[in-house]
N, C-alpha and C positions, 0 to 999 in steps of 0.2 A: 382451678389455676393454683400455682405452687409458689411460695413467696420465701427465700432465705431471709432468718430472722435472727435476733440476738436474744430471744426470749428463752430464760432458761430456766425457770419454775415455777412451780405452782403460783405462787405470790405474782408472779409476772404476769404469766395467765389470768389470773384476778383481776388487774388492774386494765389489761385491754379488753376483759372480757364486755363490759358495756360499751365501747366504743365499737369494736365488732359486730357485737349485736344490732348495733344500730344501722349500720350500714350493708351485712349481710344477711342476717337474720340469727337467731341462737341456734338451731341445727345446721348452718352449712359453711362452718367454719372449725378446722383442730388444729392445734399445734402438736408435734412429733416431738415429745422432750427429750426420746432416745436417740434422736436423730443426730449428730455433732453438727449438723447446720439448721435445727433448730426449724424445720419447714414446718410453713403453717398453709395449710391448705382449705381453698375457698371453693366453693362448689357453683356461688352464684351472688355476684357483687362487681361492682366497678372497679377495674384493678387500682384505677389512679384513688379514688375513695378509701380501700384496702388498705394500701400504703401509707394515705395521709390520716387516717385511725392508727397505725401503727406507731404513727411518728408521734401523735397526739397525745399518745400513751407514754412517751418516752423512750421507744424502742425504734431500732431499725427493722425495714423491708425492702429487699430486691427481688425482682420479680427470676426464678431459677428456672 
């Protein structure tokens, strides 16, 4: 699954890491900070849980 986010930097990734690790697993997600859309790619998780985890960290995520 891919999500367009507003995660912009390494500190943002650090903030969302514990929440995404909890719902997707440590090695099952990554954020492409070089993409203008800051794409979050998740290989194994529930779509709604991923969106909620990102929102709980203070960021936005929408299915792309």
